[in-house]
C-alpha positions in Angstrom: -135.4 45.4 -102.1 -137.2 48.7 -102.0 -137.0 51.0 -98.9 -140.4 51.6 -97.2 -140.2 55.4 -97.0 -142.7 58.0 -96.0 -140.5 60.8 -97.1 -137.1 61.0 -98.9 -134.1 59.5 -97.1 -130.8 61.4 -98.0 -127.7 59.2 -97.6 -124.6 61.5 -97.5 -120.9 61.2 -97.0 -118.3 63.9 -96.3 -114.6 64.1 -97.1 -112.9 66.7 -95.0 -109.6 68.3 -94.0 -109.6 66.2 -90.9 -111.8 64.8 -88.1 -112.2 67.8 -85.8 -115.8 68.8 -86.2 -115.2 72.3 -84.9 -112.0 73.2 -86.7 -111.9 71.2 -90.0 -113.9 71.8 -93.3 -115.6 69.8 -95.9 -113.8 69.3 -99.3 -116.3 67.0 -100.9 -120.0 66.0 -100.2 -122.1 63.4 -102.0 -125.7 62.8 -101.4 -128.0 60.0 -102.7 -131.5 60.9 -102.1 -133.9 57.7 -102.1 -137.4 58.7 -102.8 -140.6 57.0 -101.6 -141.4 56.0 -105.2 -138.1 54.0 -105.4 -136.3 56.4 -107.6 -132.9 57.8 -106.5 -131.0 61.2 -107.1 -127.3 61.5 -106.6 -125.3 64.8 -106.4 -121.7 65.4 -105.5 -120.0 68.7 -104.8 -116.3 69.5 -104.5 -115.7 72.2 -101.9 -112.8 74.8 -101.3 -112.3 74.5 -97.6 -110.3 77.8 -97.3 -107.6 76.0 -95.5 -104.8 73.6 -96.4 -105.6 69.9 -96.6 -102.9 68.0 -94.4 -100.9 65.6 -96.6 -101.9 62.6 -94.4 -105.6 63.4 -94.9 -105.1 63.8 -98.8 -103.5 60.4 -98.9 -106.6 58.8 -97.5 -109.3 60.4 -99.6 -107.1 61.4 -102.6 -108.0 65.0 -102.7 -105.3 67.6 -102.6 -105.1 71.3 -102.4 -104.8 71.8 -106.1 -107.8 69.7 -106.8 -110.2 72.1 -104.9 -108.4 75.3 -105.4 -111.0 76.7 -107.9 -114.0 75.1 -106.4 -116.7 77.2 -104.6 -116.7 77.6 -100.8 -119.3 75.8 -98.7 -121.0 79.2 -97.9 -121.6 79.6 -101.8 -122.9 76.1 -102.1 -124.9 75.9 -98.7 -128.2 77.0 -100.0 -128.1 74.6 -103.0 -127.1 71.6 -100.8 -129.8 72.5 -98.2 -132.4 72.7 -101.0 -131.4 69.4 -102.5 -131.6 67.7 -99.0 -135.1 69.4 -98.5 -137.1 67.8 -95.7 -135.4 64.4 -96.1 -134.5 62.2 -93.3 -130.7 61.7 -93.0 -128.6 58.5 -93.4 -124.9 57.8 -93.5 -122.0 55.6 -92.2 -120.8 56.9 -88.9 -123.0 59.9 -89.7 -124.3 60.6 -86.1 -120.8 61.2 -84.8 -119.1 62.7 -87.8 -121.0 63.6 -91.0 -124.1 65.2 -89.4 -122.2 67.3 -86.8 -119.8 68.6 -89.4 -122.6 69.4 -92.0 -124.4 71.3 -89.2 -121.3 73.3 -88.4 -120.8 74.3 -92.0 -124.5 75.3 -92.4 -124.3 77.4 -89.2 -121.0 79.2 -90.5 -123.0 79.9 -93.7 -126.0 81.4 -91.8 -128.3 78.4 -92.9 -130.9 77.5 -90.4 -130.9 73.7 -91.2 -133.7 72.4 -88.9 -133.1 69.0 -87.4 -136.1 68.8 -85.1 -138.4 66.7 -87.3 -135.8 64.6 -89.1 -135.0 61.0 -88.4 -131.4 60.0 -88.8 -130.1 56.5 -89.6 -126.5 55.6 -89.0 -125.8 52.4 -90.9 -122.6 52.0 -89.0 -124.3 51.6 -85.7 -126.5 48.8 -87.2 -123.5 47.0 -88.5 -121.3 47.5 -85.3 -124.1 46.3 -83.0 -124.9 43.4 -85.2 -121.4 42.5 -86.7 -118.9 45.2 -85.6 -116.8 45.6 -88.8 -115.6 48.5 -91.2 -117.4 49.8 -94.3 -115.2 47.8 -96.6 -115.9 44.6 -94.6 -119.5 45.5 -94.4 -119.8 45.8 -98.2 -118.1 42.5 -98.7 -120.2 40.9 -95.9 -123.7 42.3 -97.0 -123.2 42.8 -100.8 -120.8 39.8 -101.5 -118.3 42.0 -103.4 -115.2 44.3 -103.1 -115.7 47.9 -102.5 -113.7 49.7 -105.3 -112.4 53.3 -104.9 -113.1 53.3 -101.0 -112.8 56.8 -99.3 -114.2 58.6 -102.4 -117.3 60.2 -101.2 -119.5 59.0 -104.0 -118.3 55.4 -103.9 -118.6 55.4 -100.1 -122.2 56.8 -100.1 -123.4 54.3 -102.8 -121.8 51.5 -100.8 -123.5 52.8 -97.7 -126.9 52.7 -99.3 -126.3 49.1 -100.7 -125.1 48.0 -97.2 -128.4 49.2 -95.6 -130.4 47.3 -98.2 -128.3 44.1 -97.4 -128.8 44.6 -93.6 -132.5 44.8 -94.0 -132.5 41.7 -95.9 -130.2 39.7 -93.6 -131.7 40.9 -90.2 -135.4 41.2 -91.1 -136.2 38.3 -88.6 -133.1 38.4 -86.4 -133.5 38.9 -82.7 -131.4 41.4 -80.8 -130.7 41.5 -77.0 -129.7 44.8 -75.4 -127.6 45.3 -72.3 -130.7 45.2 -70.1 -131.6 41.8 -71.5 -134.5 43.1 -73.5 -135.1 41.4 -76.8 -136.5 42.7 -80.0 -136.2 42.6 -83.9 -134.9 46.0 -84.5 -133.7 46.0 -88.1 -137.0 46.4 -90.1 -137.7 48.3 -93.2 -139.0 51.4 -91.4 -137.0 54.7 -90.9 -138.6 55.4 -87.5 -137.5 52.0 -86.2 -134.1 52.3 -87.8 -133.7 55.9 -86.2 -134.5 54.4 -82.8 -132.1 51.5 -83.1 -129.1 53.7 -84.5 -129.6 56.3 -81.8 -129.5 54.3 -78.6 -127.3 56.9 -77.0 -129.8 59.6 -77.8 -127.4 62.5 -78.5 -128.7 66.1 -78.2 -125.9 67.8 -80.1 -124.6 64.9 -82.4 -121.1 65.5 -81.2 -122.1 63.6 -78.1 -121.3 66.3 -75.4 -124.9 66.2 -74.3 -127.3 63.2 -74.3 -130.8 62.4 -73.2 -131.2 60.2 -70.1 -133.9 57.6 -69.5 -136.2 60.3 -68.1 -135.7 62.4 -71.2 -133.6 65.0 -69.5 -130.6 66.6 -71.1 -127.3 65.5 -69.4 -123.6 66.3 -69.9 -121.8 63.4 -71.3 -118.2 64.3 -70.6 -115.9 65.7 -67.9 -116.5 66.1 -64.2 -120.4 66.6 -64.7 -120.9 63.5 -66.9 -124.3 62.0 -66.1 -125.7 65.2 -64.5 -128.6 67.1 -66.0 -127.9 70.6 -67.2 -130.4 71.8 -64.7 -128.3 70.3 -61.8 -125.1 71.7 -63.1 -126.4 75.1 -63.8 -127.9 75.3 -60.3 -124.6 74.6 -58.5 -122.0 75.9 -61.1 -123.6 78.4 -63.5 -120.1 79.4 -64.7 -120.0 76.0 -66.4 -122.2 77.5 -69.2 -119.8 80.4 -69.8 -116.9 78.0 -69.8 -118.5 75.9 -72.5 -119.5 78.9 -74.6 -115.8 80.1 -74.6 -114.3 76.6 -75.1 -113.5 74.8 -78.3 -116.8 73.1 -78.7 -118.7 72.8 -82.0 -121.2 75.5 -82.8 -124.1 73.1 -82.9 -123.3 72.0 -79.3 -123.2 75.6 -78.2 -126.5 76.2 -79.9 -128.2 73.3 -77.9 -126.3 74.6 -74.8 -127.9 78.0 -75.3 -131.4 76.3 -75.5 -130.7 74.5 -72.1 -129.5 77.7 -70.5 -132.6 79.6 -71.6 -134.9 76.8 -70.4 -133.0 76.8 -67.0 -133.4 80.6 -66.5 -137.0 80.6 -67.6 -137.8 77.9 -65.0 -135.8 79.7 -62.4 -137.8 83.0 -63.0 -141.1 81.1 -62.8 -140.2 79.7 -59.4 -138.8 82.9 -57.9 -141.1 83.9 -54.9 -142.8 87.2 -54.9 -140.8 90.0 -53.1 -142.4 90.4 -49.5 -143.6 93.8 -48.2 -141.9 95.3 -45.1 -144.4 94.9 -42.3 -142.7 97.4 -40.0 -142.5 100.2 -42.5 -144.5 103.2 -41.4 -147.4 103.7 -43.8 -147.3 107.0 -45.7 -150.0 109.5 -44.9 -152.3 110.0 -47.7 -151.5 112.9 -49.9 -153.3 116.0 -49.1 -153.3 118.9 -51.3 -152.1 122.2 -49.6 -154.7 124.9 -49.4 -153.9 127.8 -51.9 -152.7 131.0 -50.1 -155.4 133.8 -50.0 -154.3 136.7 -52.1 -154.0 139.8 -49.9 -155.6 143.0 -51.1 -153.2 145.6 -52.4 -152.4 148.6 -50.0 -154.5 151.6 -50.5 -153.0 155.1 -51.0 -153.1 157.4 -47.8 -155.9 160.0 -48.0 -157.4 162.7 -45.6 -160.1 160.4 -44.2 -157.4 158.0 -43.1 -155.5 160.8 -41.4 -158.6 162.1 -39.6 -159.2 158.6 -38.2 -155.7 158.3 -36.9 -155.9 161.6 -35.1 -159.1 160.5 -33.3 -157.6 157.1 -32.3 -154.3 158.5 -30.9 -155.6 162.0 -29.7 -153.2 163.9 -31.9 
């Protein structure tokens, strides 16, 4: 089956030093770009994470410190990776919760403005979990009728994810789905917009899931004591919550979206601020009047005989 694409769809998979999006780093990234004409491009990069890989993590994906010691850093590779992805939509397995947030963190650290506003993102795991609820290895066996060899190698996983989506489209092309509200639909269709909607039912704002859209399209906090409240409600009663999150151990992309909400809140607050009233009891100031210029006095004249004679006549002397 060929994917029905309006623009490229980039399947990608990350191997990292751990699963903490804010603290861990990428050690391998593989991207399979499916193009509208049916062709495919695959690229894989090994990355020096500039931090040790815990042994328990290396035992899972098979990448050890010595394997990536001489590889370039993500900052060195960032522009190349962003250029290869281009304006593609994104797809992956558990990508909404892990791969996309971690990739965005790395791009932000590398000062790459990777715009997500117009992209669609398809999380193949969400289709699988909502329809069957299994793992990638089981998904591959279930949909592709084979065993996944070399699991947890980035390239093997990303190719498997691509093939699983093709299998899902074939298996569920006419299958009805009923959501928690009892609404029925046929959501798994060969259309990226529809797959985006079905695999993003929780409508995350920051991909790490700290903020989500509610049914009214408003941004809400999705954790802690303010879970379910809109950002505007929280900022109105506890503006210090913004500063607490900015100083906390949250992903950079979460903080970026938080800044956007804080800016919207303050802009709206300034728009609604009433004009400052004038003091009705204040005594009005008298209009400014220019002071008249002083008249210059004539300089004193020297005493002469005529003046002396006039004085004698006046005082009888």
